[in-house]
C-alpha positions as CSV (number, residue, x, y, z in Angstrom):
1,X,-143.5,189.3,14.5
2,X,-146.5,189.1,12.3
3,X,-145.8,189.1,8.5
4,X,-147.8,191.8,6.8
5,X,-151.1,190.3,5.4
6,X,-150.5,191.4,1.9
7,X,-147.0,189.8,1.9
8,X,-148.3,186.6,3.5
9,X,-151.3,186.4,1.1
10,X,-149.0,187.0,-1.9
11,X,-146.7,184.2,-0.8
12,X,-149.5,181.7,-0.2
13,X,-151.6,182.5,-3.3
14,X,-148.8,183.7,-5.6
15,X,-146.6,182.1,-8.1
16,X,-143.6,180.0,-7.0
17,X,-141.0,182.3,-8.8
18,X,-142.2,185.3,-6.9
19,X,-141.9,183.5,-3.6
20,X,-138.4,182.3,-4.6
21,X,-137.3,185.9,-5.2
22,X,-138.8,186.9,-1.9
23,X,-136.9,184.3,0.2
24,X,-133.7,185.0,-1.6
25,X,-134.2,188.7,-0.8
26,X,-134.9,188.0,2.9
27,X,-131.8,185.9,3.2
28,X,-129.6,188.4,1.4
29,X,-130.6,191.1,3.9
30,X,-129.8,188.7,6.8
31,X,-126.7,187.0,5.4
32,X,-124.2,189.4,6.9
33,X,-125.5,188.6,10.3
34,X,-123.9,185.2,9.7
35,X,-121.0,185.9,7.4
36,X,-120.0,189.2,9.1
37,X,-120.2,187.9,12.6
38,X,-118.6,184.5,11.9
39,X,-116.1,185.5,9.3
40,X,-113.2,186.0,11.7
41,X,-113.5,182.4,13.0
42,X,-111.2,180.2,10.8
43,X,-113.1,177.2,12.1
44,X,-116.3,178.5,10.4
45,X,-114.8,179.1,6.9
46,X,-116.5,176.0,5.5
47,X,-119.9,177.0,7.0
48,X,-119.6,180.5,5.5
49,X,-118.6,179.2,2.1
50,X,-121.6,176.8,2.2
51,X,-123.9,179.6,3.3
52,X,-122.8,181.8,0.5
53,X,-123.2,179.0,-2.0
54,X,-126.8,178.4,-0.8
55,X,-127.4,182.1,-1.0
56,X,-126.2,182.2,-4.6
57,X,-128.4,179.2,-5.4
58,X,-131.4,180.9,-3.9
59,X,-131.1,183.6,-6.5
60,X,-130.9,181.0,-9.3
61,X,-134.6,180.7,-10.0
62,X,-134.1,178.0,-12.6
63,X,-132.6,175.5,-10.2
64,X,-134.9,172.6,-9.6
65,X,-136.2,171.8,-6.1
66,X,-134.1,168.7,-6.0
67,X,-131.0,170.9,-5.7
68,X,-132.3,172.1,-2.3
69,X,-133.1,168.7,-0.9
70,X,-131.2,168.0,2.3
71,X,-129.9,171.5,2.7
72,X,-132.1,172.3,5.7
73,X,-130.6,169.2,7.4
74,X,-127.1,170.5,6.7
75,X,-127.9,173.9,8.2
76,X,-129.4,172.2,11.3
77,X,-125.9,170.9,11.9
78,X,-124.5,174.5,12.2
79,X,-123.8,175.4,15.8
80,X,-126.4,178.2,15.6
81,X,-129.2,175.7,15.2
82,X,-127.9,173.0,17.5
83,X,-129.8,173.2,20.8
84,X,-127.8,173.8,23.9
85,X,-128.6,173.9,27.6
86,X,-127.4,177.5,27.9
87,X,-129.4,178.8,25.0
88,X,-128.4,181.9,23.2
89,X,-127.6,185.0,25.2
90,X,-124.9,186.8,23.2
91,X,-126.3,189.3,20.7
92,X,-124.0,188.2,18.0
93,X,-125.0,184.5,18.5
94,X,-128.7,185.5,18.4
95,X,-128.2,187.4,15.1
96,X,-126.2,184.6,13.5
97,X,-128.9,182.2,14.6
98,X,-131.5,184.4,12.9
99,X,-129.5,184.4,9.7
100,X,-129.1,180.7,9.6
101,X,-132.8,180.1,10.5
102,X,-133.9,182.5,7.7
103,X,-131.7,180.5,5.3
104,X,-133.2,177.2,6.6
105,X,-136.7,178.3,5.9
106,X,-135.7,179.6,2.4
107,X,-134.1,176.3,1.4
108,X,-137.0,174.4,2.7
109,X,-139.3,176.5,0.6
110,X,-137.2,175.9,-2.5
111,X,-137.0,172.2,-1.8
112,X,-140.7,171.7,-1.1
113,X,-142.6,174.7,-2.6
114,X,-144.5,175.0,0.7
115,X,-145.4,178.7,0.9
116,X,-145.6,178.4,4.7
117,X,-141.8,178.0,4.7
118,X,-141.5,181.3,2.8
119,X,-143.8,182.9,5.4
120,X,-141.6,181.5,8.2
121,X,-138.5,183.0,6.4
122,X,-140.2,186.4,6.5
123,X,-141.1,185.9,10.1
124,X,-137.5,185.0,11.1
125,X,-136.2,188.2,9.5
126,X,-138.9,190.4,11.1
127,X,-138.3,188.9,14.5
128,X,-134.6,189.6,14.2
129,X,-135.2,193.2,13.4
130,X,-137.7,193.6,16.2
131,X,-135.1,192.3,18.7
132,X,-132.5,194.7,17.2
133,X,-134.9,197.6,17.6
134,X,-135.2,196.8,21.3
135,X,-131.4,197.3,21.7
136,X,-131.0,200.5,19.6
137,X,-133.0,203.5,20.8
138,X,-134.9,205.3,18.0
139,X,-134.3,202.6,15.4
140,X,-137.0,201.3,13.1
141,X,-135.3,198.3,11.6
142,X,-138.6,196.3,11.9
143,X,-140.5,199.0,9.9
144,X,-137.8,199.0,7.3
145,X,-137.9,195.2,7.0
146,X,-141.7,195.3,6.5
147,X,-141.1,197.7,3.6
148,X,-138.2,195.6,2.1
149,X,-140.5,192.6,2.2
150,X,-143.3,194.5,0.4
151,X,-140.8,195.6,-2.2
152,X,-139.4,192.1,-2.6
153,X,-142.8,190.5,-3.1
154,X,-143.7,192.9,-5.9
155,X,-140.3,192.7,-7.6
156,X,-139.9,191.4,-11.1
157,X,-137.9,188.3,-11.8
158,X,-136.1,189.3,-15.0
159,X,-132.3,189.3,-14.8
160,X,-131.9,193.0,-14.4
161,X,-134.6,193.3,-11.7
162,X,-133.0,190.4,-9.8
163,X,-129.5,192.0,-9.9
164,X,-130.8,195.3,-8.8
165,X,-132.8,193.8,-5.9
166,X,-129.9,191.7,-4.8
167,X,-127.5,194.6,-4.8
168,X,-130.0,196.7,-2.8
169,X,-130.5,193.9,-0.3
170,X,-126.8,193.3,0.1
171,X,-126.3,197.0,0.9
172,X,-129.2,197.0,3.3
173,X,-127.7,193.9,5.0
174,X,-124.3,195.7,5.5
175,X,-126.0,198.8,6.8
176,X,-128.1,196.6,9.2
177,X,-125.0,194.8,10.5
178,X,-123.1,198.0,11.1
179,X,-126.1,199.7,12.7
180,X,-126.8,196.8,15.0
181,X,-123.3,195.8,16.0
182,X,-121.8,199.2,15.7
183,X,-124.4,200.5,18.2
184,X,-123.4,197.6,20.5
185,X,-119.7,198.3,20.1
186,X,-119.1,195.0,18.2
187,X,-118.2,196.3,14.7
188,X,-116.8,199.6,13.5
């Protein structure tokens, strides 16, 4: 999916802190596609804990880029990002893959400051929502994600604004998980 021009332009031309808020926001909305879908597997407890730590760190705008070095490589070791001959066919696996991929791009952005990684983070989230819309008649998760991204790119970065944005994104992530997997009969 194509990232909206105003979002992409703001990420590429904008300040680093604004892009850091943006990637944290994208990952927050996607996180429950990983934690909610993998949370019942005791063998994934360490991966979930690490994912949640990385998510918390994304919201800590004062963390230096060195704190994010090597994190993308760690995520590439998650089963979701390890290539297999079968590929991904299960909806839950595809959604968990999207959440880990979104996180990968976010930590790459924070490690390198490369705005294209932030754009890729946005793209991963949009693609996931477009796939979900194909499976849920009448849904517009893609349109909603475009709006969430526009809101995130224009959000302030003071403590109050960040807390409000994160809570909003967390709630949207849960709604998204329930809508997508509830419609598929996977979560009630």
